[in-house]
C-alpha positions as a Markdown table, in Angstrom:
| # | Residue | x | y | z |
|---|---|---|---|---|
| 1 | Met | -41.4 | -23.4 | 106.7 |
| 2 | Gln | -38.4 | -21.0 | 107.4 |
| 3 | Asp | -37.9 | -18.1 | 105.2 |
| 4 | Ile | -34.5 | -18.4 | 103.5 |
| 5 | His | -34.0 | -14.7 | 103.8 |
| 6 | Thr | -34.5 | -14.7 | 107.6 |
| 7 | Lys | -31.5 | -13.3 | 109.5 |
| 8 | Asn | -29.5 | -15.4 | 111.8 |
| 9 | Ser | -27.8 | -14.6 | 115.0 |
| 10 | Tyr | -25.1 | -12.7 | 113.2 |
| 11 | Gly | -27.6 | -10.3 | 111.6 |
| 12 | Leu | -26.9 | -11.5 | 108.1 |
| 13 | Pro | -29.4 | -12.8 | 105.6 |
| 14 | Asn | -29.0 | -16.6 | 105.1 |
| 15 | Thr | -28.8 | -16.2 | 101.2 |
| 16 | Gly | -27.6 | -13.7 | 98.7 |
| 17 | Phe | -24.8 | -11.2 | 98.9 |
| 18 | Ile | -23.8 | -8.4 | 101.3 |
| 19 | Arg | -22.0 | -5.2 | 100.3 |
| 20 | Glu | -18.9 | -3.9 | 102.2 |
| 21 | Arg | -20.5 | -1.1 | 104.2 |
| 22 | Lys | -23.2 | -3.4 | 105.6 |
| 23 | Leu | -20.7 | -6.2 | 106.3 |
| 24 | Val | -18.3 | -4.0 | 108.1 |
| 25 | Ser | -21.1 | -2.8 | 110.4 |
| 26 | Leu | -21.7 | -6.4 | 111.4 |
| 27 | Leu | -18.1 | -7.5 | 111.9 |
| 28 | Pro | -15.9 | -7.0 | 115.0 |
| 29 | Phe | -13.1 | -5.5 | 113.0 |
| 30 | Ser | -12.4 | -2.5 | 110.6 |
| 31 | Arg | -12.8 | -2.1 | 106.9 |
| 32 | Gly | -9.1 | -2.2 | 106.5 |
| 33 | Thr | -8.8 | -5.5 | 108.4 |
| 34 | Leu | -11.7 | -7.0 | 106.2 |
| 35 | Leu | -9.9 | -6.0 | 103.0 |
| 36 | Ser | -6.5 | -7.2 | 104.3 |
| 37 | Met | -8.0 | -10.6 | 105.5 |
| 38 | Thr | -9.9 | -11.0 | 102.1 |
| 39 | Ala | -6.7 | -10.3 | 100.1 |
| 40 | Ala | -4.7 | -12.7 | 102.2 |
| 41 | Gly | -7.3 | -15.5 | 101.9 |
| 42 | Asp | -8.1 | -15.4 | 105.6 |
| 43 | Phe | -11.7 | -14.3 | 104.9 |
| 44 | Pro | -14.2 | -15.4 | 102.2 |
| 45 | Pro | -13.6 | -13.9 | 98.8 |
| 46 | Lys | -15.6 | -11.0 | 97.4 |
| 47 | Tyr | -17.4 | -11.3 | 94.1 |
| 48 | Gln | -17.9 | -8.7 | 91.3 |
| 49 | Leu | -21.7 | -8.6 | 90.8 |
| 50 | Ser | -21.5 | -6.0 | 88.0 |
| 51 | Lys | -19.2 | -3.2 | 87.0 |
| 52 | Gly | -18.2 | -1.4 | 90.2 |
| 53 | Val | -20.3 | -3.6 | 92.5 |
| 54 | Met | -18.4 | -6.0 | 94.8 |
| 55 | Ala | -20.0 | -8.1 | 97.6 |
| 56 | Trp | -19.5 | -11.1 | 99.7 |
| 57 | Ser | -21.6 | -14.3 | 99.8 |
| 58 | Cys | -23.7 | -14.3 | 103.0 |
| 59 | Leu | -23.5 | -18.1 | 103.2 |
| 60 | Glu | -19.7 | -18.1 | 103.0 |
| 61 | Val | -19.4 | -15.3 | 105.6 |
| 62 | Ile | -21.8 | -17.2 | 107.9 |
| 63 | Glu | -19.8 | -20.4 | 107.5 |
| 64 | Trp | -16.6 | -18.4 | 108.3 |
| 65 | Leu | -18.1 | -16.9 | 111.4 |
| 66 | Asp | -19.4 | -20.3 | 112.6 |
| 67 | Ser | -15.9 | -21.8 | 112.1 |
| 68 | Lys | -14.3 | -19.0 | 114.1 |
| 69 | Thr | -17.0 | -19.3 | 116.9 |
| 70 | Lys | -16.5 | -23.0 | 117.0 |
| 71 | Ala | -12.6 | -22.6 | 117.2 |
| 72 | Ala | -12.9 | -20.0 | 120.0 |
| 73 | Ser | -15.3 | -22.2 | 121.9 |
| 74 | Glu | -12.9 | -25.2 | 121.7 |
| 75 | Val | -10.0 | -23.0 | 123.0 |
| 76 | Thr | -12.0 | -21.7 | 126.0 |
| 77 | Asn | -13.9 | -25.0 | 126.4 |
| 78 | Glu | -17.1 | -22.8 | 126.9 |
| 79 | Pro | -19.8 | -21.9 | 124.4 |
| 80 | Ile | -19.5 | -18.5 | 122.9 |
| 81 | Lys | -22.5 | -16.3 | 123.4 |
| 82 | Arg | -23.7 | -14.5 | 120.3 |
């Protein structure tokens, strides 16, 4: 049986939430780009978990990354190595 908290090839847990600092360390773009993309709706939304605590859903981020990886693979016609 697979542990639901096991990290995937992106280095993200499969469930739960991830805070901004950790998420930025795993993405190929800057904090500013993350915030701009989130505000524009081009990246999954962030959630307010409590007063002053914002985070992204790990599952939503994984799905977004998978969709971008698939799209890039279709353009190049080659699998993307992670």
